[in-house]
N, CA, C and O of each residue as an XYZ file, in Angstrom:
256
protein
N       0.664     -1.376     -0.348
C       0.174     -0.003     -0.036
C       0.938      1.268     -0.085
O       0.601      2.251     -0.744
N       1.947      1.176      0.628
C       2.762      2.367      0.447
C       3.591      2.364     -1.043
O       4.612      3.041     -1.163
N       3.358      2.002     -1.539
C       3.641      2.389     -2.919
C       2.577      3.181     -3.669
O       2.918      4.117     -4.392
N       1.526      2.898     -3.548
C       0.427      3.556     -3.734
C       0.103      4.685     -3.645
O      -0.403      5.475     -4.441
N       0.516      4.770     -2.290
C       0.432      6.199     -1.696
C       1.117      7.221     -2.351
O       0.589      8.252     -2.766
N       2.642      6.842     -2.468
C       3.657      7.542     -3.145
C       2.849      8.049     -4.306
O       2.668      9.263     -4.397
N       2.204      7.001     -5.454
C       1.565      7.254     -6.837
C       0.120      8.471     -6.437
O      -0.593      9.207     -7.119
N       0.235      8.148     -4.996
C      -1.238      9.257     -5.036
C      -0.287     10.335     -4.603
O      -0.068     11.017     -5.604
N       0.131     10.630     -3.958
C       0.941     12.186     -3.863
C       1.588     12.921     -5.211
O       1.691     14.131     -5.414
N       2.047     11.669     -6.182
C       2.327     12.154     -7.304
C       1.835     12.704     -8.421
O       2.180     13.480     -9.312
N       0.636     11.854     -7.988
C      -0.851     12.011     -9.045
C      -1.516     13.010     -8.970
O      -2.017     13.605     -9.924
N      -1.610     13.372     -7.542
C      -2.609     14.779     -6.870
C      -4.214     14.498     -7.238
O      -5.148     14.917     -6.553
N      -4.295     14.023     -7.967
C      -6.066     14.177     -8.005
C      -6.307     12.098     -7.870
O      -7.481     11.775     -8.051
N      -6.053     11.784     -7.797
C      -5.851     10.114     -7.586
C      -6.295      9.706     -5.986
O      -5.723     10.270     -5.053
N      -7.139      8.896     -5.788
C      -7.402      8.611     -4.822
C      -7.498      6.730     -4.679
O      -8.252      6.164     -5.471
N      -6.892      6.074     -3.893
C      -6.681      4.431     -3.805
C      -7.645      3.983     -3.244
O      -7.261      4.219     -2.099
N      -8.650      3.497     -3.107
C      -9.179      2.675     -1.978
C      -9.318      1.597     -1.727
O      -9.916      1.285     -0.698
N      -8.831      0.696     -2.550
C      -9.081     -0.680     -2.299
C      -7.502     -1.847     -3.659
O      -7.390     -1.985     -4.877
N      -6.798     -2.286     -2.591
C      -5.843     -3.293     -3.616
C      -5.854     -4.440     -3.149
O      -5.829     -4.487     -1.919
N      -5.889     -5.543     -3.772
C      -5.466     -6.895     -3.405
C      -5.713     -7.180     -4.496
O      -6.554     -6.714     -5.264
N      -4.611     -8.374     -4.685
C      -4.601     -9.732     -5.765
C      -5.421    -10.880     -4.941
O      -5.598    -10.822     -3.724
N      -5.917    -11.982     -5.821
C      -5.619    -12.087     -7.334
C      -7.161    -11.101     -8.522
O      -6.983    -10.895     -9.723
N      -7.895    -10.867     -8.105
C      -9.545    -10.289     -8.537
C      -9.228     -8.931     -8.821
O      -9.277     -8.459     -9.957
N      -8.928     -8.345     -7.876
C      -9.376     -6.521     -8.031
C      -7.710     -6.129     -7.899
O      -7.050     -6.563     -6.955
N      -7.225     -5.422     -8.760
C      -5.747     -5.134     -8.490
C      -5.595     -3.809     -7.860
O      -4.648     -3.547     -7.118
N      -6.596     -2.916     -8.180
C      -7.156     -1.323     -7.695
C      -7.952     -1.074     -8.193
O      -8.346     -1.416     -9.308
N      -8.524     -0.145     -7.149
C      -9.966      0.319     -7.307
C     -10.006      1.850     -7.036
O      -9.250      1.846     -6.065
N     -10.252      2.799     -7.153
C     -10.181      4.470     -7.175
C     -11.116      5.128     -8.048
O     -11.919      4.683     -8.867
N     -10.744      6.595     -7.581
C     -10.932      7.862     -8.292
C      -9.513      8.221     -9.264
O      -8.316      8.130     -8.991
N     -10.030      8.541    -10.162
C      -9.133      9.652    -11.274
C      -9.890     10.091    -11.894
O     -10.742      9.347    -12.380
N      -9.916     11.382    -12.133
C      -9.847     12.908    -12.407
C     -11.569     12.716    -12.586
O     -12.145     12.881    -13.661
N     -12.460     12.217    -10.905
C     -13.539     12.270    -10.862
C     -14.152     10.753    -11.239
O     -15.308     10.447    -10.945
N     -13.645     10.252    -11.618
C     -14.186      8.708    -12.451
C     -13.632      7.507    -11.453
O     -12.443      7.340    -11.184
N     -14.519      6.860    -11.053
C     -14.447      5.509    -10.548
C     -13.841      4.992    -11.210
O     -14.270      5.287    -12.325
N     -12.474      3.884    -11.378
C     -11.734      3.001    -12.064
C     -11.315      2.227    -11.138
O     -11.002      2.429     -9.965
N     -11.360      0.789    -12.166
C     -11.082     -0.297    -11.428
C     -10.443     -1.711    -12.177
O     -11.098     -2.416    -12.945
N      -9.115     -1.946    -11.805
C      -8.511     -2.532    -12.496
C      -8.569     -4.019    -12.107
O      -8.533     -4.250    -10.898
N      -8.676     -5.327    -13.167
C      -9.631     -6.534    -12.158
C      -8.813     -7.734    -13.362
O      -8.631     -7.425    -14.539
N      -8.492     -8.795    -12.902
C      -7.904     -9.762    -13.008
C      -8.710    -10.850    -13.561
O      -9.133    -11.657    -12.733
N      -9.026    -11.048    -14.847
C     -10.610    -11.560    -15.127
C     -10.232    -12.892    -15.738
O     -10.171    -12.854    -16.967
N      -9.931    -14.202    -15.112
C      -8.793    -15.141    -15.685
C      -8.681    -15.374    -16.667
O      -9.305    -15.834    -17.624
N      -7.470    -14.891    -16.307
C      -5.775    -14.814    -17.198
C      -6.411    -13.213    -18.421
O      -6.017    -13.112    -19.583
N      -7.048    -12.550    -17.991
C      -7.720    -11.402    -18.608
C      -7.640     -9.952    -17.717
O      -8.188     -9.788    -16.627
N      -6.731     -8.822    -18.529
C      -6.933     -7.846    -17.528
C      -8.011     -6.987    -18.234
O      -8.260     -6.760    -19.418
N      -8.576     -6.583    -17.016
C      -9.562     -5.535    -18.056
C      -9.536     -4.038    -17.185
O      -8.900     -3.861    -16.146
N     -10.533     -2.844    -17.997
C     -10.051     -1.774    -17.370
C     -11.464     -1.633    -17.249
O     -12.136     -1.847    -18.258
N     -12.172     -1.226    -15.914
C     -13.528     -0.604    -15.814
C     -13.388      0.576    -15.728
O     -12.327      0.832    -15.158
N     -14.259      1.951    -16.179
C     -14.424      3.411    -15.846
C     -15.897      3.422    -15.744
O     -16.708      3.071    -16.601
N     -16.141      3.942    -14.400
C     -17.614      4.226    -13.983
C     -18.432      3.089    -14.148
O     -19.573      3.444    -14.447
N     -18.289      1.681    -14.061
C     -18.539      0.597    -13.938
C     -19.080     -0.007    -15.494
O     -19.964     -0.860    -15.583
N     -18.462      0.526    -16.539
C     -18.224      0.101    -17.628
C     -16.910     -0.517    -18.237
O     -15.881      0.159    -18.254
N     -16.943     -1.823    -18.746
C     -15.806     -2.324    -19.204
C     -14.724     -1.096    -20.313
O     -15.518     -0.881    -21.229
N     -13.886     -0.558    -20.530
C     -13.238      0.043    -21.419
C     -12.217     -0.760    -22.088
O     -11.759     -0.574    -23.215
N     -11.977     -1.499    -21.411
C     -10.660     -2.160    -22.253
C     -10.153     -3.598    -21.566
O      -9.686     -3.538    -20.428
N     -10.254     -5.066    -22.338
C      -9.675     -6.213    -21.795
C      -8.433     -6.900    -22.927
O      -8.460     -7.199    -24.121
N      -7.447     -6.952    -21.913
C      -6.291     -7.489    -23.176
C      -5.865     -9.027    -22.091
O      -5.917     -9.088    -20.862
N      -5.588     -9.772    -22.758
C      -4.569    -11.453    -22.327
C      -3.688    -10.431    -21.389
O      -3.172     -9.339    -21.625
N      -3.745    -11.329    -20.132
C      -2.389    -11.404    -19.397
C      -0.896    -11.931    -20.140
O       0.214    -11.405    -20.219
N      -1.446    -13.195    -20.617
C      -0.336    -13.801    -21.603
C      -1.072    -13.847    -22.903
O      -2.218    -13.802    -23.350
N       0.249    -13.967    -23.304
C      -0.311    -13.928    -24.614
C      -0.797    -15.335    -25.500
O      -0.887    -16.193    -24.622
N      -1.055    -15.801    -26.462
C      -1.313    -16.881    -27.181
C      -0.551    -17.140    -27.949
O      -0.039    -16.399    -28.789
N      -0.339    -18.506    -27.705
C       0.755    -19.365    -29.038
C       0.232    -18.617    -30.306
O      -0.903    -18.139    -30.324
N       1.175    -18.520    -31.476
C       0.835    -18.961    -33.037
C       1.298    -19.958    -33.037
O       2.326    -20.293    -32.448
N       0.445    -20.750    -33.860
C       0.901    -22.280    -34.414
C       1.138    -22.275    -35.724
O       1.482    -23.311    -36.293
């Protein structure tokens, strides 16, 4: 949590309200928006104001 406090000071308008692996990485407010980064079965998902904004694989798929 100490690392998040340092980042909060650096960004100013960010408030980290919860952290904890493995399901949710960080939940907080950034520029008056609710933001959540989440591990969803090997995919990293970015949610802003409750809506899925971006999802990407954490482990790249093998090309055959």
